[in-house]
C-alpha positions as CSV (number, residue, x, y, z in Angstrom):
1,M,222.4,109.2,216.0
2,F,222.9,105.9,214.3
3,T,225.2,104.5,211.6
4,G,222.8,102.2,209.7
5,I,224.9,99.1,210.5
6,I,222.5,96.6,211.9
7,E,223.6,94.9,215.1
8,A,221.0,92.2,215.5
9,I,217.6,91.0,214.4
10,G,214.8,91.1,216.9
11,T,211.6,89.1,216.9
12,I,208.3,90.8,218.0
13,S,207.0,88.8,221.0
14,N,204.1,91.0,222.0
15,L,202.0,94.0,220.8
16,K,199.7,96.0,223.0
17,S,197.6,98.9,221.9
18,E,196.9,101.6,224.5
19,Q,194.9,104.6,223.2
20,D,196.9,105.9,220.2
21,N,200.1,104.2,221.3
22,L,201.5,100.8,220.5
23,H,203.7,99.0,223.0
24,I,206.1,96.7,221.2
25,T,208.0,93.9,223.0
26,V,211.0,92.6,221.2
27,K,213.0,89.4,221.9
28,S,216.7,89.8,221.1
29,G,220.1,88.5,222.0
30,I,221.3,92.0,222.8
31,T,218.6,92.6,225.4
32,P,220.8,91.9,228.4
33,E,223.0,94.8,227.3
34,L,220.1,97.3,227.2
35,K,218.9,99.7,229.9
36,I,215.7,101.7,230.4
37,D,215.8,105.1,228.6
38,Q,218.3,103.9,226.0
39,S,217.6,104.7,222.3
40,M,217.3,101.8,219.9
41,A,216.5,101.9,216.2
42,H,213.8,99.4,215.1
43,N,213.7,99.1,211.3
44,G,215.3,102.5,211.4
45,V,212.9,104.1,213.9
46,C,214.5,105.6,217.0
47,L,212.4,104.4,220.1
48,T,213.2,104.5,223.8
49,V,213.5,101.3,225.9
50,V,210.8,101.5,228.6
51,N,211.1,98.0,230.1
52,V,213.7,95.2,230.1
53,N,212.8,91.7,231.2
54,N,215.3,88.8,230.7
55,D,215.7,88.6,226.9
56,E,212.8,90.8,226.0
57,Y,212.4,94.6,226.1
58,T,209.6,97.0,225.3
59,V,209.4,100.3,223.4
60,T,206.4,102.5,222.7
61,A,205.5,104.0,219.3
62,I,203.1,107.0,219.3
63,K,200.5,107.8,216.6
64,E,202.8,110.1,214.6
65,T,205.4,107.3,214.4
66,L,202.8,104.7,213.5
67,N,201.5,107.0,210.7
68,K,204.9,107.5,209.1
69,T,206.5,104.1,209.4
70,N,205.8,100.4,208.9
71,L,205.7,99.7,212.7
72,G,201.9,99.6,212.7
73,L,202.1,96.6,210.3
74,L,204.1,94.5,212.7
75,E,202.8,91.1,213.9
76,I,203.8,88.7,216.5
77,G,206.9,86.9,215.0
78,S,207.8,89.8,212.7
79,Q,211.6,90.4,212.5
80,V,213.0,93.9,213.0
81,N,216.5,95.3,212.3
82,L,218.1,96.6,215.5
83,E,220.8,99.1,216.2
84,R,221.8,100.8,219.4
85,A,222.8,104.5,219.2
86,M,226.4,105.1,218.1
87,K,229.1,105.9,220.6
88,L,231.1,109.1,220.2
89,G,234.6,108.4,219.1
90,E,233.7,105.2,217.3
91,R,234.1,104.6,213.5
92,L,231.1,105.6,211.4
93,D,230.9,102.6,209.2
94,G,227.6,103.4,207.5
95,H,226.4,107.1,207.2
96,M,224.8,109.6,209.6
97,V,221.3,108.1,210.4
98,Q,219.0,110.0,212.7
99,G,216.4,107.3,213.3
100,H,213.7,109.7,212.1
101,V,211.9,107.9,209.3
102,D,210.7,110.2,206.5
103,Q,208.2,107.9,204.8
104,T,207.5,104.4,203.8
105,A,208.2,102.7,200.4
106,V,206.9,99.5,198.8
107,C,209.2,96.8,197.4
108,T,208.4,96.4,193.7
109,D,211.0,94.0,192.5
110,V,213.6,91.5,193.9
111,K,216.3,90.0,191.7
112,E,219.0,87.5,192.7
113,T,222.0,88.4,190.6
114,N,224.7,85.7,190.9
115,G,225.7,86.1,194.5
116,S,223.9,89.3,195.4
117,W,220.4,90.7,195.4
118,E,218.9,93.8,193.8
119,F,215.8,95.3,195.5
120,T,213.7,98.0,193.9
121,F,211.4,100.3,195.9
122,S,208.8,102.9,194.9
123,Y,207.7,105.8,197.2
124,D,205.4,108.8,197.1
125,A,207.5,111.6,195.4
126,S,205.0,114.3,196.4
127,L,206.6,114.4,199.8
128,N,209.7,116.0,198.1
129,N,212.2,113.4,199.3
130,I,214.9,112.6,196.8
131,T,217.5,110.0,196.1
132,I,220.7,110.5,194.0
133,E,222.8,107.9,192.2
134,K,225.4,106.5,194.6
135,G,223.9,108.6,197.4
136,S,223.0,107.1,200.8
137,I,219.6,105.8,201.8
138,T,218.4,104.0,205.0
139,I,216.0,101.2,204.5
140,N,214.6,99.6,207.7
141,G,217.6,101.1,209.4
142,T,220.1,99.7,207.0
143,S,222.6,102.1,205.5
144,L,222.8,101.5,201.7
145,T,223.9,103.0,198.5
146,V,221.3,104.1,195.9
147,V,221.5,102.7,192.3
148,N,219.1,103.4,189.5
149,S,217.7,106.6,191.1
150,K,214.4,107.9,189.7
151,K,211.9,110.5,190.8
152,D,209.7,108.0,192.7
153,S,211.8,104.8,192.9
154,F,215.3,103.5,193.3
155,S,217.2,100.2,193.7
156,V,219.8,99.0,196.1
157,A,222.3,96.1,195.8
158,I,222.5,93.8,198.8
159,I,225.6,91.6,199.5
160,P,225.2,88.2,201.1
161,Y,226.2,89.4,204.6
162,T,223.5,92.1,204.7
163,Y,220.9,89.8,203.2
164,H,221.5,87.1,205.9
165,N,222.0,89.5,208.8
166,T,219.1,91.9,208.4
167,N,215.4,91.4,207.6
168,F,216.0,91.9,203.9
169,N,215.8,88.2,203.5
170,T,212.1,88.5,204.4
171,F,211.3,91.1,201.7
172,K,209.1,90.3,198.8
173,I,207.1,92.3,196.3
174,G,204.6,94.4,198.3
175,T,206.7,94.5,201.5
176,V,206.4,98.0,203.1
177,V,209.7,99.4,204.4
178,N,210.8,102.5,206.3
179,L,212.9,105.1,204.5
180,E,215.2,107.7,206.0
181,F,216.7,109.9,203.2
182,D,220.2,111.3,203.6
183,V,220.1,114.2,206.0
184,L,222.5,116.3,203.8
185,G,220.3,115.8,200.8
186,K,217.2,116.9,202.9
187,Y,218.9,120.1,203.9
188,V,220.0,120.9,200.3
189,S,216.5,120.1,199.0
190,R,214.9,122.4,201.7
191,L,217.3,125.3,201.0
192,L,216.5,125.1,197.2
193,E,212.8,125.0,198.0
194,L,213.1,128.1,200.2
195,R,215.3,129.9,197.6
196,N,212.6,129.4,195.0
197,T,210.0,131.0,197.2
198,I,212.0,134.2,197.7
């Protein structure tokens, strides 16, 4: 379980394909605090640390993960948002984030609005994921509030701290991002879907 509050930005230092898997090596300032078998969110995707070497560590993404996320688009030098799993008893500063990405979205607009930024994203609505106005959404692991919710798109407002301390500052029109929709909204949506089939 995560909170969606990004701890650090990592830089991809190596990518190695092995059968359907992708071994991803990340250079990060928090690497010395990590241990093997620890869960880490990478752009919102929960992956297990399998190796630690000085300031670099490695995780492995399987085919299912690569199919549902933007991790397969990573290149050497790409920046990823990082968060370690939350500790029980700590404050939940963002919202409940599972680290299980539901689908990707594409950035369709970026506006600088006198000290903040507004990003708009479109996604495939046929997968039955929904946003609601002022509801929570996780974009590349970052806990955010939805504005301008539509059937297949939404916007978020980004404050300067978030812009400078996540990989949002690398987004442009066409950037593919990971989305994790609010878990409570997913349960409600599924219950209504089941109710309509009875």
